[in-house]
Residue, then its C-alpha position, 0 to 999 in steps of 0.5 A: x313155696x317161695x319162688x326161685x329167682x336164680x341169680x349170679x354176679x360173676x364180677x362180684x366173685x372175681x379174685x380182686x378187688x377184694x371189696x365189692x358191693x352190688x345191689x339187687x331188689x327181690x319180691x315178697x316169698x322170693x328165694x335165691x336158692x342155695x349157693x355159696x360165694x367164695x369171698x365173705x360176705x355182708x348180707x343187708x336190706x335198707x327195707x324188707x326183712x330176710x330169713x336166711x338158712x344154713x346147713x344147720x341155722x335160721x337167721x332173722x335180719x331185719x333193716x337194722x341188722x346185717x349178715x355176715x356170711x363166711x365165705x363158702x357157707x351154702x345159704x339160702x335166703x328168702x324174702x319177706x316183704x319186698x326186700x331191697x338188699x344191697x350187699x357187700x362181698x369180701x376176700x377178708x384174709x385180704x382186708x384182714x377182716x377176723x370174723x369167725x364165723x357167720x353172724x348177724x352185725x348191728x347197722x349204724x347209721x353210718x354202716x347203712x350209708x356207707x353199704x348203700x354207697x358202695x353199692x355205686x363203687x365200680x368193681x375196678x375202682x383204685x384202692x388210693x381215690x375217693x372209692x377207696x377210701x370209701x371203702x376202708x371206711x366201711x371196713x372200720x366201720x364192720x369191725x367196730x359192729x356189735x354182733x347180736x344174738x339172730x341166731x337160731x341154730x338147728x340140732x341134728x338128732x331127729x328126736x330134737x328135731x321133731x321138739x324144734x320144728x313143732x315149735x317153730x310152727x308153733x310158738x304158743x306152745x308151752x309143754x315142757x322139757x318134761x313133757x316132750x320126754x314124755x310124749x318121745x319116750x325119753x328121760x328128760x333129763x336126755x332132751x337137755x342134755x341134747x339140746x346144749x350139745x346139739x345147740x348150745x342152747x338149754x330146752x327153755x333158751x332155745x324156745x324163747x329164742x325160736x319164739x323171738x326171731x318169729x316176733x320179729x318176723x311178725x313185727x316187720x310183717x305190721x302185726x299188733x304187739x298185744x296179737x305176736x305176744x299171745x302167738x308167742x304164748x305169752x299172756x300179757x302183751x307186757x310180759x312178753x315187752x320185758x323178754x324182748x327189751x331184756x334181749x334186744x334192749x328196746x321195746x318191741x314197738x322201737x326194735x325197728x326205728 
């Protein structure tokens, strides 16, 4: 069971200024516990991988990605490996940042350095100063960052929950929707209908996404690509690499570079 290390940063949840950043380091297996913030939160780690859970969603956040968490969204962060977390709290309404919902964004080299630098900016910085200009440039970079598909929506229907839990525990499970329907004693079309209704994805799409997020965690932990491929149910490393590159634009070996 993950260790919970309760931490509070009251100064960072005050109404002003509209943007403020902080850093914190967490050991492997630690958890923030369930909590929320009155501001939006850009969650980033310069080292380590974060597994973030919301009420009905799960996210994997590697070091070249950041997670935007909307204000008020209850969430828990678990650490995979030692994590050097860097967080920017943003009052989106005050700064005119339009982000509809929690999502993963790409972190460019410039955005990374801006996030790191922002952690050294005092909470009482002057808007008309170098610190204020740094924060505004950070905001501009967030606005132009690409949103990425590192999201695994979790269903509420108990029948689909059964399938999803099994696939998370055993990504190599190759049972078809028809086979799952037989196990659950429902019609195959019910499985397909419920997956689309509950997750916005087909059964096949959801399983592939679950495998991809599992693969990201394993690769971050140093696992060999060929072993990850087999654990994800692929017959060869090349087949897994083709699927991975189609999804992320880079091969598995290049994802964390």
